[in-house]
C-alpha positions in Angstrom: 50.7 -142.7 187.0 50.9 -141.8 183.3 53.4 -143.7 181.3 53.4 -141.4 178.3 54.4 -137.8 178.0 52.0 -135.5 176.2 52.6 -131.8 175.5 49.5 -129.7 176.0 50.8 -126.3 175.0 47.6 -125.7 173.0 45.8 -125.2 176.3 47.7 -121.9 176.5 46.0 -120.5 173.4 42.9 -119.5 175.4 45.0 -117.6 178.0 44.8 -113.8 178.1 48.4 -113.0 177.2 49.3 -109.3 176.9 48.9 -107.8 173.4 52.2 -107.1 171.5 51.2 -103.8 170.0 52.6 -102.3 166.8 55.3 -99.7 167.6 56.3 -101.4 170.8 59.6 -102.9 171.8 59.7 -105.9 174.1 63.1 -106.5 175.8 63.0 -110.2 176.5 65.4 -112.4 178.4 66.0 -115.8 176.6 67.6 -117.5 179.6 71.1 -119.0 180.0 71.0 -121.0 176.8 68.7 -124.0 176.9 65.5 -123.2 174.8 63.3 -124.9 177.5 64.3 -122.2 180.0 62.5 -119.5 178.0 59.5 -118.1 179.7 55.9 -118.3 178.4 55.9 -114.5 177.8 59.1 -114.9 175.8 57.6 -117.6 173.6 54.4 -115.5 173.2 56.6 -112.6 172.0 58.3 -114.9 169.4 54.8 -115.8 168.1 53.6 -112.2 167.7 56.6 -110.0 166.8 57.4 -108.6 163.3 61.1 -108.6 163.8 63.7 -110.1 166.3 66.9 -108.2 167.1 68.9 -110.8 168.9 72.2 -111.1 170.9 75.2 -113.3 170.5 74.3 -115.3 173.6 70.8 -116.2 172.4 70.5 -119.8 171.4 69.6 -119.7 167.7 67.6 -122.9 168.1 64.9 -120.6 169.7 64.5 -118.7 166.4 63.1 -121.8 164.7 59.9 -121.2 166.7 59.3 -117.9 164.8 56.3 -117.9 162.4 57.1 -117.7 158.7 57.9 -114.2 157.5 59.3 -112.8 160.7 62.5 -110.8 160.2 65.6 -111.4 162.2 68.6 -109.1 162.8 71.8 -110.1 164.6 73.2 -107.6 167.0 75.6 -109.6 169.0 78.3 -108.2 171.1 81.3 -110.4 172.1 84.4 -109.2 174.0 87.5 -108.9 171.8 85.5 -109.3 168.5 84.0 -106.8 166.1 80.6 -105.9 167.5 77.8 -103.5 166.8 78.1 -100.2 168.8 75.5 -100.1 171.7 74.2 -96.7 170.7 73.6 -98.0 167.1 71.6 -100.9 168.5 69.4 -98.7 170.6 68.8 -96.3 167.8 67.9 -99.2 165.5 65.2 -100.3 167.9 63.8 -96.8 167.9 63.7 -96.8 164.0 62.0 -100.2 163.8 59.4 -99.2 166.4 58.7 -95.9 164.6 58.1 -97.9 161.4 55.2 -99.5 163.3 56.8 -102.9 163.8 56.4 -105.1 166.8 60.1 -105.3 167.8 61.4 -108.2 169.9 64.8 -107.4 171.4 65.9 -110.9 172.5 68.8 -111.0 174.9 70.6 -113.8 176.6 70.0 -114.4 180.3 68.1 -111.5 181.8 68.0 -108.0 180.1 68.8 -106.2 183.4 71.6 -108.5 184.6 74.7 -107.3 182.7 72.6 -107.4 179.5 72.5 -103.6 178.7 68.7 -103.8 179.0 68.8 -100.8 181.3 70.6 -98.7 178.7 68.4 -99.8 175.8 65.1 -99.2 177.7 66.4 -95.8 178.9 67.0 -94.8 175.3 63.5 -96.0 174.3 61.9 -94.2 177.2 63.7 -90.9 176.2 62.5 -91.4 172.6 58.9 -92.0 173.7 58.9 -95.6 172.5 56.6 -97.8 174.6 58.3 -101.0 175.8 57.9 -104.0 178.0 60.5 -105.9 180.0 60.2 -109.7 180.1 62.8 -111.0 182.7 64.8 -114.1 181.9 66.6 -116.7 183.9 70.1 -115.3 184.5 73.1 -117.5 183.9 74.4 -116.6 187.3 71.5 -118.5 188.9 70.0 -120.8 186.3 73.3 -121.7 184.7 74.8 -122.6 188.1 71.8 -124.8 188.8 72.7 -126.8 185.7 76.2 -127.3 187.2 74.7 -128.5 190.6 75.8 -125.2 192.3 73.2 -123.4 194.4 73.8 -119.6 194.3 72.7 -119.5 197.9 72.5 -122.2 200.6 71.8 -121.6 204.2 74.7 -124.0 205.2 77.1 -122.2 203.0 76.2 -118.6 202.2 73.4 -116.2 203.1 74.7 -113.6 200.7 76.1 -113.6 197.1 77.6 -110.9 195.0 77.0 -110.7 191.3 79.9 -109.1 189.5 81.0 -108.3 185.9 84.5 -109.3 185.0 85.2 -106.5 182.5 84.2 -102.9 181.8 83.3 -101.3 178.5 86.9 -101.5 177.4 87.2 -105.2 178.0 89.6 -104.7 180.9 89.1 -105.5 184.6 86.6 -103.1 186.0 88.5 -100.1 187.4 85.6 -98.7 189.4 85.0 -101.8 191.6 86.0 -101.6 195.3 87.9 -104.9 195.4 88.6 -104.4 199.1 84.9 -104.4 199.8 84.0 -107.1 197.3 86.7 -109.5 198.7 85.0 -109.7 202.2 81.4 -108.7 201.6 79.9 -112.1 200.8 81.1 -115.7 201.0 80.2 -116.3 197.3 81.0 -114.2 194.3 79.3 -115.0 190.9 81.1 -113.4 188.1 79.9 -112.8 184.5 82.3 -112.4 181.6 85.2 -113.0 184.0 87.4 -115.6 182.3 89.6 -113.2 180.3 90.6 -111.1 183.4 90.3 -113.9 186.0 94.0 -113.9 186.9 94.1 -110.2 187.5 90.8 -110.2 189.5 92.0 -113.2 191.6 95.2 -111.2 192.5 93.1 -108.2 193.5 90.8 -110.3 195.7 93.7 -112.1 197.4 95.5 -108.8 198.0 92.2 -107.5 199.6 91.9 -110.4 201.9 90.1 -113.2 200.1 91.6 -116.6 201.0 93.9 -117.9 198.3 92.6 -121.4 198.7 89.0 -120.5 198.0 87.6 -122.7 195.3 87.0 -121.3 191.8 84.6 -123.0 189.5 84.2 -122.1 185.8 80.9 -123.1 184.1 81.1 -122.8 180.4 78.1 -122.9 178.0 75.8 -123.4 181.0 72.6 -125.4 180.4 73.7 -126.5 176.9 74.8 -130.0 175.7 78.3 -128.5 175.4 78.4 -127.5 179.1 81.7 -128.0 180.8 82.7 -127.3 184.4 86.3 -126.7 185.6 87.6 -126.3 189.1 90.7 -124.6 190.5 91.7 -122.3 193.4 91.8 -118.5 193.6 95.6 -118.5 193.8 95.9 -120.7 190.7 93.0 -119.2 188.7 95.1 -117.1 186.3 97.5 -119.9 185.5 94.6 -122.3 185.0 92.9 -120.0 182.4 96.2 -119.5 180.6 96.9 -123.2 180.4 93.4 -124.6 179.7 91.6 -121.7 178.0 88.1 -122.5 179.2 85.3 -122.0 176.6 83.2 -118.9 176.8 80.6 -117.7 177.6 81.3 -118.8 181.1 80.2 -118.1 184.7 82.8 -118.0 187.4 82.0 -118.9 191.0 84.3 -118.0 193.8 83.6 -119.5 197.2 82.3 -122.7 198.8 78.9 -122.8 197.0 80.7 -125.2 194.6 81.2 -127.6 197.5 77.7 -128.9 196.8 78.5 -129.9 193.2 79.8 -133.4 193.8 76.4 -134.3 195.4 74.1 -132.1 193.3 75.7 -132.7 189.8 72.5 -133.8 188.2 73.0 -132.7 184.5 74.5 -135.9 183.2 75.7 -136.6 179.7 72.5 -138.6 179.1 70.3 -135.6 180.0 72.5 -133.4 177.8 71.2 -135.3 174.8 67.9 -133.4 175.1 68.7 -130.0 173.5 65.6 -128.3 174.9 67.2 -128.5 178.4 
């Protein structure tokens, strides 16, 4: 058994990675936060792009791996704060690609999981801009794993619902069938749900969700600053008002969090390693 740890990433240099062509846009998921959760294709894209257009939820530590001379542009959108307009971001990607640049659109989590990757790739497709999607580890799965919460477990839930906690206006989604959501799956995993959690909890209880269902809030998932808070559905709104959990956060409703006392592996000692 080896006693020393050796990194052999140089072995990847001979691998046949896809070419990042000029004039292409790669929409890449950076994962839930920890740099070590980035995929090999994501790292490859960092090494071969001309410019990175990155989101607010991208860990800036990842940008230190860019070669010298690569441009960066911040295009972060955060609820309740001044943010770039989505249309302008998409048009900017088109402009950069038409300039012949290899454009890396780096997004937190997964581009297609509440990351507006669908909207951006749709705009690129209509403009005739070639693109590649590089999936990332979504916070609703990977982030929960860092809190010792399995998104699915055959002794707890055979189904899970992924839900956004706000619409384009920042308010509780108006076009969600809360009656159906409340009883459709034992576990609900909610993105961007802290702000409207009290209102959402009331809607779920009214629709038949048990008021004593556990609610777990995982803030800054997979990062050294990760915190985990627990309450119940009937008390969720009051808890948020009193304690103001940090964001970004993932909210878990249901008994998936029952496993956390046993599976809480991400200890303060492990948090000292910023790679993950």
